[in-house]
N, C-alpha and C positions, 0 to 999 in steps of 0.2 A: 504494500500500500504506500503510495507516495503522497506527500503533502502538496496541495495546490500552490502554485507560485504566488497567488494573491495572499494566501495565508502566511507564507514565508516573508513577504515584503511587509505585511502588517506587523509581524512579530519583530522584525528588524527595527522598525520605527518605534514600537511601544516598549520593548524590553530594555532594561539597563544592562547593556552588554559588558560594561566594566565589572558590575557585580556578578554577572554570570560566568565570565571567563577571566576575570582579573587575576586569579591566582596563577594562571598559565601565561600571562602577558608580562613583558618587561617594559618599564618606562624607558623610552628612547629619546625623548625631548621634553623640555620644561616650558616651552613657549606656548602661549594661548591655552593654558590649562593643562598642557601635557599631551604627549602622544605615546601610545603603548603598541607593542608589536609582539607577535608570537604565532602559535598555530591557529589556522583558520577553522572556526567551528562549522563553517558552511561547506568548504571544498575538501578539507582534510589536509591541506598543505601545511608543512611543518613551520614555515617562517614567513608566510605570505600575508597574514592579517595585520592591518594597522587600524588603530582606533584613536580618535580624538574625541573624548567624551564631553568636553566642556567648551565647545565653541559658541559664539554668539547666536548662531542659528540652530543650535541643538547639537547633537553628536554627529560626527562623521566617521564612517567606517568604510574600508575598502580592502579588497584582496588583490594582491599583485599577481 
């Protein structure tokens, strides 16, 4: 059973990703509230996920 793409997008915008996967992320920058990097909870890549949880427009996350 797969999760519909719309539900995944909604979860990404509503969930506090730093609280969910913060223990596996390493702080890599201090500017603009900080940036964290580590394993991607969505694709499974070991070092691809970056999270900026405290930007002015909300959190930003991306998988390289």
